[in-house]
gemmi code that builds the backbone of each chain (N, CA, C; Angstrom):
import gemmi

chains = {
    "A": [
        ("MET", (105.498, 95.189, 98.030), (105.182, 94.524, 96.756), (105.318, 95.523, 95.619)),
        ("ASN", (105.905, 95.117, 94.511), (106.120, 96.010, 93.382), (104.777, 96.474, 92.812)),
        ("THR", (104.607, 97.812, 92.768), (103.314, 98.343, 92.319), (103.032, 97.995, 90.871)),
        ("ARG", (104.079, 98.086, 90.043), (103.905, 97.792, 88.622), (103.493, 96.338, 88.419)),
        ("LEU", (104.120, 95.456, 89.212), (103.781, 94.030, 89.096), (102.346, 93.799, 89.528)),
        ("ILE", (101.938, 94.510, 90.591), (100.550, 94.381, 91.051), (99.609, 94.814, 89.940)),
        ("LYS", (99.927, 95.944, 89.289), (99.022, 96.473, 88.274), (98.940, 95.526, 87.071)),
        ("VAL", (100.075, 95.007, 86.659), (100.066, 94.097, 85.509), (99.307, 92.825, 85.862)),
        ("SER", (99.571, 92.279, 87.039), (98.886, 91.039, 87.406), (97.402, 91.288, 87.588)),
        ("LYS", (97.037, 92.476, 88.060), (95.621, 92.821, 88.198), (94.938, 92.820, 86.844)),
        ("VAL", (95.593, 93.427, 85.863), (95.003, 93.488, 84.531), (94.861, 92.088, 83.954)),
        ("VAL", (95.911, 91.293, 84.090), (95.864, 89.923, 83.559), (94.738, 89.157, 84.223)),
        ("PHE", (94.631, 89.317, 85.545), (93.588, 88.585, 86.256), (92.206, 89.114, 85.925)),
        ("ASP", (92.096, 90.431, 85.762), (90.815, 91.014, 85.370), (90.366, 90.429, 84.046)),
        ("VAL", (91.260, 90.403, 83.077), (90.922, 89.889, 81.755), (90.526, 88.424, 81.851)),
        ("TRP", (91.340, 87.645, 82.550), (91.039, 86.203, 82.683), (89.739, 85.992, 83.408)),
        ("PHE", (89.530, 86.787, 84.468), (88.308, 86.680, 85.261), (87.093, 86.954, 84.391)),
        ("TRP", (87.137, 88.024, 83.612), (85.965, 88.389, 82.804), (85.786, 87.430, 81.639)),
        ("PHE", (86.869, 86.886, 81.099), (86.767, 85.874, 80.067), (86.019, 84.667, 80.611)),
        ("ALA", (86.413, 84.223, 81.805), (85.743, 83.078, 82.428), (84.285, 83.409, 82.730)),
        ("LEU", (84.058, 84.619, 83.253), (82.707, 85.013, 83.644), (81.785, 85.048, 82.428)),
        ("VAL", (82.186, 85.767, 81.384), (81.340, 85.900, 80.205), (81.167, 84.542, 79.522)),
        ("GLY", (82.225, 83.765, 79.459), (82.147, 82.456, 78.814), (81.174, 81.536, 79.533)),
        ("VAL", (81.257, 81.500, 80.852), (80.385, 80.608, 81.617), (78.936, 81.112, 81.576)),
        ("VAL", (78.759, 82.431, 81.636), (77.400, 82.979, 81.539), (76.773, 82.588, 80.212)),
        ("ALA", (77.550, 82.692, 79.135), (77.034, 82.330, 77.811), (76.672, 80.848, 77.771)),
        ("LEU", (77.536, 80.035, 78.360), (77.292, 78.589, 78.373), (76.011, 78.267, 79.136)),
        ("VAL", (75.867, 78.878, 80.305), (74.694, 78.599, 81.137), (73.426, 79.123, 80.482)),
        ("ALA", (73.512, 80.306, 79.915), (72.311, 80.963, 79.403), (71.879, 80.429, 78.042)),
        ("VAL", (72.836, 80.139, 77.178), (72.489, 79.847, 75.799), (72.506, 78.357, 75.469)),
        ("ALA", (73.549, 77.687, 75.901), (73.721, 76.293, 75.468), (72.559, 75.373, 75.850)),
        ("PRO", (72.075, 75.423, 77.086), (70.958, 74.505, 77.414), (69.733, 74.767, 76.543)),
        ("PHE", (69.480, 76.035, 76.240), (68.329, 76.388, 75.418), (68.483, 75.804, 74.010)),
        ("VAL", (69.642, 76.027, 73.435), (69.862, 75.546, 72.069), (69.924, 74.019, 72.022)),
        ("THR", (70.574, 73.417, 73.001), (70.662, 71.948, 72.988), (69.293, 71.313, 73.205)),
        ("THR", (68.417, 71.974, 73.944), (67.043, 71.456, 74.111), (66.319, 71.449, 72.780)),
        ("ILE", (66.496, 72.527, 72.037), (65.865, 72.597, 70.710), (66.429, 71.498, 69.815)),
        ("MET", (67.734, 71.369, 69.862), (68.371, 70.365, 69.015), (67.928, 68.960, 69.399)),
        ("ASP", (67.811, 68.710, 70.677), (67.361, 67.381, 71.131), (65.962, 67.090, 70.617)),
        ("ALA", (65.091, 68.107, 70.691), (63.704, 67.915, 70.225), (63.686, 67.602, 68.735)),
        ("ILE", (64.545, 68.277, 68.019), (64.581, 68.065, 66.567), (65.167, 66.700, 66.239)),
        ("LEU", (66.152, 66.300, 67.006), (66.920, 65.106, 66.669), (66.464, 63.847, 67.389)),
        ("GLU", (65.308, 63.862, 68.005), (64.961, 62.717, 68.852), (64.893, 61.397, 68.089)),
        ("ASN", (64.622, 61.455, 66.807), (64.599, 60.206, 66.045), (65.803, 60.053, 65.128)),
        ("VAL", (66.840, 60.818, 65.389), (68.024, 60.783, 64.523), (69.110, 59.959, 65.187)),
        ("ASP", (69.787, 59.223, 64.361), (70.905, 58.411, 64.812), (72.075, 59.314, 65.225)),
        ("ARG", (72.538, 59.239, 66.499), (73.635, 60.106, 66.929), (74.704, 59.305, 67.626)),
        ("GLN", (75.944, 59.804, 67.468), (77.044, 59.231, 68.245), (77.727, 60.382, 68.963)),
        ("VAL", (77.909, 60.200, 70.257), (78.513, 61.278, 71.050), (79.818, 60.790, 71.648)),
        ("SER", (80.855, 61.556, 71.443), (82.121, 61.226, 72.101), (82.501, 62.406, 72.989)),
        ("THR", (82.860, 62.115, 74.220), (83.148, 63.208, 75.152), (84.629, 63.265, 75.478)),
        ("GLY", (85.067, 64.463, 75.749), (86.464, 64.667, 76.122), (86.529, 65.621, 77.296)),
        ("PHE", (87.707, 66.086, 77.610), (87.891, 66.954, 78.780), (87.193, 68.295, 78.616)),
        ("LEU", (87.219, 68.845, 77.406), (86.683, 70.188, 77.213), (85.288, 70.197, 76.593)),
        ("GLY", (84.659, 69.080, 76.453), (83.301, 69.104, 75.890), (82.987, 67.820, 75.156)),
        ("ALA", (82.005, 67.891, 74.289), (81.549, 66.687, 73.599), (81.459, 66.950, 72.105)),
        ("THR", (81.691, 65.895, 71.318), (81.522, 65.973, 69.870), (80.353, 65.083, 69.486)),
        ("VAL", (79.490, 65.613, 68.656), (78.306, 64.861, 68.252), (78.357, 64.606, 66.754)),
        ("GLU", (78.190, 63.339, 66.360), (78.094, 63.009, 64.934), (76.660, 62.605, 64.637)),
        ("LEU", (76.114, 63.212, 63.635), (74.709, 62.981, 63.320), (74.546, 62.317, 61.967)),
        ("ASN", (73.614, 61.353, 61.914), (73.246, 60.767, 60.626), (71.952, 61.438, 60.177)),
        ("LEU", (72.099, 62.370, 59.230), (70.941, 63.162, 58.837), (70.188, 62.574, 57.643)),
        ("ASP", (70.573, 61.399, 57.208), (69.852, 60.785, 56.080), (68.409, 60.528, 56.489)),
        ("GLY", (67.498, 60.840, 55.610), (66.096, 60.548, 55.879), (65.368, 61.672, 56.611)),
        ("LEU", (66.066, 62.729, 56.978), (65.405, 63.862, 57.639), (64.720, 64.710, 56.595)),
        ("ASP", (63.531, 65.224, 56.939), (62.871, 66.097, 55.971), (63.513, 67.474, 55.991)),
        ("GLU", (63.181, 68.257, 54.967), (63.836, 69.546, 54.754), (63.561, 70.511, 55.906)),
        ("GLU", (62.344, 70.490, 56.431), (61.989, 71.431, 57.515), (62.828, 71.141, 58.759)),
        ("THR", (63.008, 69.856, 59.055), (63.794, 69.488, 60.238), (65.246, 69.916, 60.083)),
        ("VAL", (65.781, 69.723, 58.886), (67.166, 70.134, 58.643), (67.294, 71.650, 58.779)),
        ("THR", (66.274, 72.380, 58.299), (66.299, 73.848, 58.407), (66.285, 74.275, 59.873)),
        ("ASN", (65.399, 73.674, 60.665), (65.330, 74.016, 62.096), (66.648, 73.712, 62.788)),
        ("LEU", (67.214, 72.575, 62.423), (68.491, 72.189, 63.017), (69.580, 73.191, 62.656)),
        ("SER", (69.567, 73.629, 61.398), (70.568, 74.596, 60.940), (70.450, 75.898, 61.715)),
        ("TRP", (69.219, 76.361, 61.929), (69.029, 77.604, 62.670), (69.492, 77.464, 64.108)),
        ("ALA", (69.263, 76.310, 64.712), (69.718, 76.085, 66.093), (71.240, 76.161, 66.175)),
        ("VAL", (71.915, 75.551, 65.210), (73.378, 75.579, 65.204), (73.876, 76.997, 64.976)),
        ("ILE", (73.216, 77.707, 64.029), (73.615, 79.089, 63.754), (73.453, 79.948, 65.000)),
        ("ALA", (72.344, 79.752, 65.760), (72.108, 80.526, 66.988), (73.224, 80.282, 67.988)),
        ("MET", (73.645, 79.028, 68.103), (74.708, 78.706, 69.058), (76.026, 79.337, 68.613)),
        ("LEU", (76.328, 79.245, 67.329), (77.573, 79.816, 66.816), (77.560, 81.342, 66.951)),
        ("ALA", (76.391, 81.954, 66.647), (76.296, 83.414, 66.727), (76.505, 83.887, 68.157)),
        ("SER", (75.921, 83.181, 69.120), (76.090, 83.591, 70.512), (77.541, 83.420, 70.925)),
        ("GLY", (78.159, 82.331, 70.484), (79.571, 82.124, 70.801), (80.435, 83.205, 70.180)),
        ("LEU", (80.096, 83.588, 68.942), (80.857, 84.633, 68.263), (80.703, 85.969, 68.996)),
        ("ALA", (79.448, 86.275, 69.397), (79.201, 87.534, 70.108), (80.012, 87.585, 71.401)),
        ("VAL", (80.015, 86.475, 72.120), (80.796, 86.411, 73.366), (82.276, 86.611, 73.066)),
        ("SER", (82.769, 85.947, 72.022), (84.192, 86.052, 71.675), (84.559, 87.483, 71.311)),
        ("VAL", (83.720, 88.129, 70.511), (83.989, 89.513, 70.104), (84.041, 90.417, 71.343)),
        ("TYR", (83.088, 90.204, 72.246), (83.047, 91.023, 73.462), (84.304, 90.814, 74.299)),
        ("VAL", (84.695, 89.561, 74.465), (85.871, 89.254, 75.286), (87.131, 89.832, 74.650)),
        ("VAL", (87.268, 89.663, 73.329), (88.448, 90.183, 72.643), (88.502, 91.707, 72.777)),
        ("HIS", (87.343, 92.351, 72.649), (87.286, 93.810, 72.790), (87.768, 94.246, 74.166)),
        ("GLN", (87.347, 93.510, 75.225), (87.772, 93.849, 76.580), (89.268, 93.597, 76.767)),
        ("ILE", (89.763, 92.524, 76.148), (91.193, 92.227, 76.251), (92.003, 93.338, 75.597)),
        ("ARG", (91.558, 93.821, 74.431), (92.259, 94.912, 73.752), (92.250, 96.167, 74.616)),
        ("ARG", (91.116, 96.462, 75.247), (91.026, 97.645, 76.121), (91.997, 97.502, 77.285)),
        ("ALA", (92.022, 96.299, 77.837), (92.897, 96.060, 78.987), (94.366, 96.249, 78.604)),
        ("LEU", (94.773, 95.688, 77.471), (96.175, 95.794, 77.051), (96.535, 97.237, 76.747)),
        ("ARG", (95.588, 97.977, 76.129), (95.859, 99.379, 75.812), (96.044, 100.169, 77.104)),
        ("SER", (95.227, 99.835, 78.121), (95.345, 100.530, 79.403), (96.709, 100.276, 80.029)),
        ("VAL", (97.174, 99.049, 79.929), (98.477, 98.708, 80.513), (99.581, 99.504, 79.819)),
        ("LEU", (99.524, 99.550, 78.480), (100.563, 100.249, 77.733), (100.555, 101.747, 78.026)),
        ("GLU", (99.352, 102.282, 78.276), (99.272, 103.722, 78.535), (99.387, 104.045, 80.019)),
        ("GLY", (99.570, 103.025, 80.822), (99.757, 103.258, 82.253), (98.486, 103.654, 82.977)),
        ("ARG", (97.317, 103.333, 82.408), (96.053, 103.686, 83.048), (95.462, 102.464, 83.734)),
        ("ALA", (94.563, 102.720, 84.682), (93.865, 101.616, 85.325), (92.792, 101.087, 84.372)),
        ("PHE", (92.587, 99.771, 84.382), (91.590, 99.151, 83.500), (90.296, 98.921, 84.264)),
        ("LYS", (89.192, 99.336, 83.664), (87.894, 99.071, 84.290), (86.992, 98.409, 83.254)),
        ("MET", (86.437, 97.289, 83.621), (85.539, 96.561, 82.733), (84.267, 97.362, 82.516)),
        ("GLU", (83.759, 97.390, 81.284), (82.516, 98.114, 81.025), (81.327, 97.377, 81.651)),
        ("ASN", (80.405, 98.127, 82.209), (79.196, 97.540, 82.825), (79.547, 96.472, 83.852)),
        ("GLU", (80.641, 96.707, 84.568), (81.126, 95.664, 85.471), (80.091, 95.279, 86.527)),
        ("GLY", (79.496, 96.290, 87.183), (78.553, 95.992, 88.259), (77.344, 95.212, 87.768)),
        ("ARG", (76.799, 95.660, 86.640), (75.598, 95.022, 86.094), (75.892, 93.585, 85.676)),
        ("LEU", (77.010, 93.384, 84.987), (77.383, 92.038, 84.536), (77.612, 91.115, 85.719)),
        ("ARG", (78.267, 91.658, 86.733), (78.578, 90.825, 87.906), (77.295, 90.359, 88.579)),
        ("ARG", (76.357, 91.294, 88.773), (75.107, 90.924, 89.453), (74.325, 89.904, 88.636)),
        ("MET", (74.272, 90.126, 87.312), (73.542, 89.199, 86.439), (74.195, 87.816, 86.499)),
        ("ALA", (75.511, 87.789, 86.442), (76.219, 86.513, 86.456), (75.978, 85.772, 87.769)),
        ("TYR", (76.043, 86.474, 88.878), (75.817, 85.811, 90.161), (74.393, 85.274, 90.254)),
        ("ALA", (73.426, 86.016, 89.713), (72.043, 85.554, 89.741), (71.901, 84.272, 88.937)),
        ("ILE", (72.535, 84.223, 87.769), (72.456, 83.026, 86.936), (73.202, 81.875, 87.588)),
        ("PHE", (74.393, 82.182, 88.132), (75.198, 81.128, 88.760), (74.473, 80.484, 89.926)),
        ("SER", (73.698, 81.294, 90.642), (73.012, 80.731, 91.803), (71.984, 79.700, 91.369)),
        ("LEU", (71.522, 79.770, 90.125), (70.538, 78.808, 89.647), (71.181, 77.472, 89.269)),
        ("VAL", (72.460, 77.514, 88.930), (73.116, 76.298, 88.428), (73.139, 75.183, 89.474)),
        ("PRO", (73.659, 75.438, 90.673), (73.655, 74.335, 91.645), (72.237, 73.933, 92.048)),
        ("ILE", (71.344, 74.901, 92.116), (69.951, 74.577, 92.465), (69.338, 73.669, 91.401)),
        ("GLY", (69.569, 74.047, 90.149), (69.035, 73.242, 89.040), (69.625, 71.852, 89.023)),
        ("TRP", (70.923, 71.769, 89.288), (71.591, 70.454, 89.270), (71.066, 69.564, 90.379)),
        ("ILE", (70.909, 70.135, 91.565), (70.415, 69.348, 92.697), (68.976, 68.899, 92.436)),
        ("THR", (68.147, 69.843, 91.946), (66.743, 69.525, 91.678), (66.621, 68.458, 90.604)),
        ("GLY", (67.417, 68.641, 89.530), (67.380, 67.678, 88.439), (67.826, 66.298, 88.885)),
        ("THR", (68.880, 66.245, 89.708), (69.377, 64.963, 90.200), (68.329, 64.296, 91.079)),
        ("TRP", (67.677, 65.080, 91.942), (66.636, 64.537, 92.814), (65.470, 64.017, 91.986)),
        ("ALA", (65.027, 64.821, 91.007), (63.897, 64.409, 90.165), (64.235, 63.131, 89.407)),
        ("ASP", (65.471, 63.086, 88.916), (65.923, 61.913, 88.173), (65.906, 60.673, 89.062)),
        ("SER", (66.336, 60.852, 90.321), (66.367, 59.709, 91.233), (64.952, 59.251, 91.564)),
        ("VAL", (64.002, 60.175, 91.643), (62.606, 59.804, 91.928), (62.034, 59.016, 90.748)),
        ("VAL", (62.321, 59.501, 89.544), (61.772, 58.851, 88.347), (62.389, 57.477, 88.159)),
        ("ASN", (63.715, 57.407, 88.278), (64.415, 56.147, 87.992), (64.521, 55.232, 89.200)),
        ("GLY", (64.253, 55.763, 90.368), (64.282, 54.915, 91.553), (65.663, 54.736, 92.156)),
        ("HIS", (66.660, 55.421, 91.603), (67.981, 55.338, 92.233), (68.715, 56.657, 92.007)),
        ("PHE", (69.719, 56.913, 92.836), (70.458, 58.180, 92.782), (71.527, 58.091, 91.705)),
        ("SER", (71.414, 58.974, 90.684), (72.412, 58.948, 89.611), (72.729, 60.382, 89.209)),
        ("PRO", (73.723, 61.006, 89.843), (74.060, 62.396, 89.523), (74.471, 62.548, 88.075)),
        ("ASN", (74.022, 63.640, 87.469), (74.354, 63.921, 86.080), (75.703, 64.610, 86.043)),
        ("LEU", (76.699, 63.930, 85.505), (78.049, 64.507, 85.528), (78.587, 64.711, 84.125)),
        ("ASP", (77.740, 65.210, 83.209), (78.237, 65.372, 81.845), (79.225, 66.536, 81.764)),
        ("PRO", (80.000, 66.597, 80.675), (81.103, 67.565, 80.601), (80.653, 69.016, 80.764)),
        ("GLN", (79.452, 69.372, 80.246), (79.034, 70.764, 80.348), (78.909, 71.195, 81.815)),
        ("LEU", (78.305, 70.320, 82.624), (78.172, 70.671, 84.033), (79.534, 70.704, 84.706)),
        ("GLY", (80.409, 69.805, 84.297), (81.754, 69.816, 84.849), (82.455, 71.129, 84.524)),
        ("ALA", (82.254, 71.589, 83.286), (82.869, 72.848, 82.884), (82.300, 74.007, 83.696)),
        ("ILE", (80.991, 73.977, 83.924), (80.369, 75.052, 84.711), (80.902, 75.046, 86.136)),
        ("ALA", (80.962, 73.849, 86.733), (81.464, 73.756, 88.110), (82.902, 74.253, 88.185)),
        ("ALA", (83.717, 73.875, 87.201), (85.114, 74.330, 87.195), (85.175, 75.837, 87.029)),
        ("GLY", (84.300, 76.362, 86.172), (84.261, 77.801, 85.958), (83.892, 78.551, 87.230)),
        ("LEU", (82.895, 78.028, 87.941), (82.475, 78.678, 89.185), (83.605, 78.677, 90.209)),
        ("LEU", (84.297, 77.565, 90.301), (85.411, 77.474, 91.248), (86.508, 78.464, 90.864)),
        ("ALA", (86.804, 78.526, 89.577), (87.833, 79.452, 89.106), (87.423, 80.889, 89.396)),
        ("LEU", (86.154, 81.200, 89.200), (85.671, 82.555, 89.466), (85.818, 82.906, 90.946)),
        ("SER", (85.499, 81.967, 91.801), (85.614, 82.231, 93.241), (87.057, 82.535, 93.596)),
        ("ILE", (87.974, 81.707, 93.073), (89.394, 81.911, 93.367), (89.843, 83.258, 92.807)),
        ("ALA", (89.401, 83.559, 91.590), (89.795, 84.815, 90.953), (89.278, 86.009, 91.748)),
        ("GLU", (88.045, 85.910, 92.234), (87.466, 87.014, 93.006), (88.262, 87.263, 94.277)),
        ("ILE", (88.610, 86.186, 94.968), (89.339, 86.329, 96.225), (90.714, 86.942, 95.961)),
        ("TYR", (91.385, 86.428, 94.925), (92.714, 86.964, 94.602), (92.608, 88.432, 94.202)),
        ("LYS", (91.601, 88.735, 93.401), (91.416, 90.110, 92.920), (91.215, 91.059, 94.091)),
        ("ALA", (90.398, 90.624, 95.070), (90.153, 91.468, 96.230), (91.450, 91.683, 97.001)),
        ("GLY", (92.247, 90.619, 97.139), (93.502, 90.723, 97.866), (94.476, 91.662, 97.169)),
        ("VAL", (94.571, 91.536, 95.863), (95.484, 92.392, 95.108), (95.037, 93.845, 95.187)),
        ("THR", (93.729, 94.069, 95.118), (93.201, 95.440, 95.207), (93.551, 96.062, 96.548)),
        ("LEU", (93.393, 95.277, 97.617), (93.715, 95.787, 98.953), (95.201, 96.134, 99.051)),
        ("ALA", (96.049, 95.252, 98.510), (97.490, 95.504, 98.558), (97.840, 96.760, 97.770)),
        ("ASP", (97.219, 96.906, 96.627), (97.465, 98.070, 95.774), (97.046, 99.350, 96.502)),
        ("GLU", (95.855, 99.322, 97.113), (95.369, 100.526, 97.789), (96.217, 100.847, 99.011)),
        ("ALA", (96.683, 99.814, 99.695), (97.511, 100.050, 100.881), (98.810, 100.747, 100.500)),
        ("GLU", (99.373, 100.319, 99.350), (100.645, 100.894, 98.943), (100.473, 102.330, 98.475)),
        ("LEU", (99.291, 102.645, 97.943), (99.069, 103.984, 97.411), (98.203, 104.826, 98.336)),
        ("THR", (98.265, 104.563, 99.634), (97.598, 105.409, 100.612), (98.668, 106.237, 101.290)),
        ("VAL", (98.490, 107.563, 101.287), (99.496, 108.448, 101.891), (98.955, 109.143, 103.118)),
    ],
    "B": [
        ("MET", (91.026, 110.320, 87.343), (90.232, 110.269, 88.570), (89.576, 111.633, 88.762)),
        ("PRO", (88.332, 111.676, 89.178), (87.611, 112.953, 89.332), (88.194, 113.863, 90.431)),
        ("ILE", (88.885, 113.297, 91.411), (89.472, 114.127, 92.462), (90.863, 114.543, 92.013)),
        ("GLU", (91.051, 115.866, 91.840), (92.367, 116.383, 91.431), (93.096, 116.929, 92.646)),
        ("VAL", (94.395, 116.685, 92.698), (95.233, 117.167, 93.802), (96.018, 118.362, 93.303)),
        ("HIS", (95.855, 119.493, 93.979), (96.546, 120.718, 93.575), (97.667, 121.082, 94.546)),
        ("LEU", (98.329, 120.068, 95.044), (99.423, 120.291, 95.988), (100.549, 121.099, 95.352)),
        ("ASP", (100.822, 120.832, 94.075), (101.919, 121.538, 93.407), (101.640, 123.047, 93.336)),
        ("ARG", (100.354, 123.404, 93.111), (100.017, 124.835, 93.019), (100.212, 125.521, 94.366)),
        ("VAL", (99.750, 124.838, 95.406), (99.856, 125.424, 96.749), (101.326, 125.545, 97.150)),
        ("LEU", (102.129, 124.544, 96.816), (103.574, 124.609, 97.110), (104.203, 125.808, 96.405)),
        ("LEU", (103.788, 126.034, 95.163), (104.331, 127.146, 94.368), (103.930, 128.479, 94.993)),
        ("GLU", (102.649, 128.565, 95.393), (102.165, 129.831, 95.988), (102.871, 130.135, 97.310)),
        ("ARG", (103.113, 129.087, 98.083), (103.760, 129.291, 99.398), (105.284, 129.303, 99.280)),
        ("LYS", (105.773, 129.008, 98.078), (107.222, 128.964, 97.828), (107.905, 127.945, 98.756)),
        ("VAL", (107.281, 126.788, 98.814), (107.828, 125.699, 99.622), (108.146, 124.531, 98.693)),
        ("SER", (109.292, 123.922, 98.912), (109.643, 122.789, 98.054), (109.059, 121.511, 98.644)),
        ("LEU", (108.999, 120.508, 97.820), (108.463, 119.210, 98.262), (109.336, 118.615, 99.364)),
        ("THR", (110.626, 118.824, 99.203), (111.578, 118.285, 100.201), (111.338, 118.927, 101.560)),
        ("GLU", (111.151, 120.255, 101.524), (110.937, 120.975, 102.783), (109.614, 120.540, 103.434)),
        ("LEU", (108.587, 120.416, 102.626), (107.290, 119.970, 103.150), (107.415, 118.582, 103.749)),
        ("SER", (108.159, 117.734, 103.071), (108.364, 116.367, 103.550), (108.985, 116.361, 104.948)),
        ("GLU", (109.966, 117.238, 105.155), (110.624, 117.316, 106.473), (109.678, 117.877, 107.522)),
        ("ARG", (108.844, 118.819, 107.130), (107.955, 119.464, 108.099), (106.821, 118.527, 108.535)),
        ("VAL", (106.251, 117.790, 107.583), (105.076, 116.953, 107.924), (105.463, 115.532, 108.329)),
        ("GLY", (106.711, 115.142, 108.089), (107.145, 113.795, 108.474), (106.647, 112.707, 107.529)),
        ("ILE", (106.434, 113.080, 106.295), (106.031, 112.092, 105.285), (107.126, 112.042, 104.237)),
        ("THR", (107.419, 110.862, 103.735), (108.521, 110.722, 102.777), (108.222, 111.487, 101.484)),
        ("ILE", (109.285, 111.871, 100.822), (109.137, 112.568, 99.541), (108.408, 111.669, 98.531)),
        ("ALA", (108.711, 110.376, 98.607), (108.067, 109.430, 97.678), (106.542, 109.457, 97.826)),
        ("ASN", (106.079, 109.431, 99.082), (104.632, 109.450, 99.316), (104.009, 110.779, 98.926)),
        ("LEU", (104.726, 111.868, 99.227), (104.203, 113.181, 98.836), (104.143, 113.288, 97.305)),
        ("SER", (105.122, 112.684, 96.676), (105.145, 112.693, 95.210), (103.960, 111.910, 94.644)),
        ("ILE", (103.645, 110.791, 95.299), (102.479, 109.991, 94.880), (101.215, 110.838, 94.978)),
        ("LEU", (101.126, 111.616, 96.048), (99.960, 112.482, 96.243), (99.953, 113.609, 95.200)),
        ("LYS", (101.111, 114.225, 95.025), (101.228, 115.374, 94.120), (100.894, 115.000, 92.669)),
        ("THR", (101.289, 113.821, 92.261), (101.076, 113.420, 90.867), (99.726, 112.746, 90.649)),
        ("GLY", (98.885, 112.725, 91.681), (97.542, 112.184, 91.514), (97.459, 110.677, 91.447)),
        ("LYS", (98.501, 109.982, 91.893), (98.486, 108.519, 91.838), (97.967, 107.894, 93.136)),
        ("ALA", (97.753, 108.708, 94.148), (97.304, 108.157, 95.429), (95.891, 107.619, 95.309)),
        ("LYS", (95.658, 106.485, 95.958), (94.322, 105.893, 95.987), (93.529, 106.418, 97.184)),
        ("ALA", (94.253, 106.824, 98.250), (93.576, 107.298, 99.455), (94.521, 108.217, 100.212)),
        ("VAL", (93.938, 109.148, 100.969), (94.711, 110.061, 101.795), (94.194, 109.969, 103.220)),
        ("ARG", (95.086, 109.828, 104.162), (94.682, 109.797, 105.568), (94.362, 111.212, 106.012)),
        ("PHE", (93.436, 111.312, 106.953), (93.111, 112.630, 107.510), (94.322, 113.240, 108.203)),
        ("SER", (95.123, 112.395, 108.841), (96.319, 112.901, 109.537), (97.292, 113.553, 108.555)),
        ("THR", (97.405, 112.945, 107.360), (98.276, 113.526, 106.323), (97.722, 114.869, 105.861)),
        ("LEU", (96.430, 114.873, 105.588), (95.775, 116.106, 105.135), (95.928, 117.213, 106.178)),
        ("GLU", (95.735, 116.840, 107.433), (95.855, 117.807, 108.533), (97.269, 118.382, 108.583)),
        ("ALA", (98.259, 117.509, 108.479), (99.663, 117.944, 108.570), (100.013, 118.891, 107.425)),
        ("ILE", (99.574, 118.554, 106.227), (99.882, 119.398, 105.060), (99.198, 120.752, 105.196)),
        ("CYS", (97.920, 120.753, 105.585), (97.189, 122.019, 105.738), (97.808, 122.873, 106.832)),
        ("ARG", (98.270, 122.244, 107.890), (98.891, 122.979, 108.998), (100.188, 123.647, 108.539)),
        ("GLU", (101.007, 122.904, 107.817), (102.316, 123.433, 107.415), (102.221, 124.439, 106.277)),
        ("LEU", (101.228, 124.247, 105.400), (101.100, 125.163, 104.259), (100.059, 126.261, 104.508)),
        ("ASP", (99.419, 126.209, 105.691), (98.410, 127.204, 106.056), (97.346, 127.321, 104.952)),
        ("CYS", (96.722, 126.187, 104.685), (95.687, 126.181, 103.649), (94.528, 125.300, 104.099)),
        ("GLN", (93.493, 125.237, 103.287), (92.323, 124.409, 103.549), (92.371, 123.155, 102.658)),
        ("PRO", (91.700, 122.079, 103.109), (91.654, 120.882, 102.249), (91.111, 121.177, 100.850)),
        ("ALA", (90.178, 122.134, 100.782), (89.594, 122.477, 99.479), (90.624, 123.111, 98.553)),
        ("ASP", (91.699, 123.680, 99.133), (92.773, 124.224, 98.287), (93.580, 123.101, 97.653)),
        ("LEU", (93.595, 121.961, 98.327), (94.411, 120.840, 97.849), (93.629, 119.861, 96.987)),
        ("LEU", (92.356, 119.638, 97.353), (91.570, 118.602, 96.661), (90.373, 119.248, 95.970)),
        ("VAL", (90.270, 118.994, 94.683), (89.182, 119.561, 93.887), (88.466, 118.429, 93.154)),
        ("TYR", (87.152, 118.493, 93.175), (86.361, 117.482, 92.465), (86.015, 117.987, 91.071)),
        ("GLN", (86.518, 117.221, 90.069), (86.214, 117.570, 88.678), (85.504, 116.382, 88.030)),
        ("PRO", (84.173, 116.430, 87.925), (83.494, 115.288, 87.340), (83.887, 115.095, 85.892)),
        ("LYS", (83.926, 113.803, 85.464), (84.292, 113.496, 84.076), (83.111, 113.843, 83.185)),
        ("GLU", (83.384, 114.424, 82.029), (82.328, 114.718, 81.060), (81.971, 113.448, 80.322)),
        ("SER", (80.691, 113.054, 80.338), (80.266, 111.816, 79.662), (80.011, 112.058, 78.198)),
    ],
}
model = gemmi.Model(1)
for chain_id, residues in chains.items():
    chain = gemmi.Chain(chain_id)
    for i, (resn, *xyz) in enumerate(residues, 1):
        res = gemmi.Residue()
        res.name, res.seqid = resn, gemmi.SeqId(i, " ")
        for name, pos in zip(("N", "CA", "C"), xyz):
            atom = gemmi.Atom()
            atom.name, atom.element = name, gemmi.Element(name[0])
            atom.pos, atom.b_iso = gemmi.Position(*pos), 0.0
            res.add_atom(atom)
        chain.add_residue(res)
    model.add_chain(chain)
structure = gemmi.Structure()
structure.add_model(model)
structure.setup_entities()
């Protein structure tokens, strides 16, 4: 196998893998918290939700809301945007490092890789547990089984699957690379 | 990488060329070059043994640990 091709594909996969990892971690960690706050604030507000493949769009009728509620809502949105921005900046920074490494012929190593990986796996392990528990609780309350399949959970499940595939491929490519460079 | 390979220095001291070493140890020039230029990810003990035998040196003459300054 061409060593250069292995190295380039490794970098591309590393970048994609970490983009998916950081993005999904941010979604799992931040979005439910912020959406809970928003739901509490908006419980008496007229809303229309339209869902698509990559997420949901919410239209709000804010007429009649008092100033304090609008302020709280604004801060919740700002928190979500700020976290998304922080994640984006981090991912872009890693992508730039990765591309620079490729151009200079150096191996790319993600910063804090071990710590991030362990944290992500710990959080990911809660997702299926939470989904199963929530579905069970919902079925007990409502008296029938109705799995929650909203787009956010679909995105998380897809992300987890992609991460698993990426991890397996990454391990395989690493083994091939090391085999070729063992003398 | 913190492990530096000083094969080129030992070859120079012993006045042995890479080609000659390759013939003596039975390893291709390409692989020896990978080792010499520090691109190797791993070295087999059999390779290390063969090189030390032919160049009459110790592994410590070939491999040096230089920790990175943080």
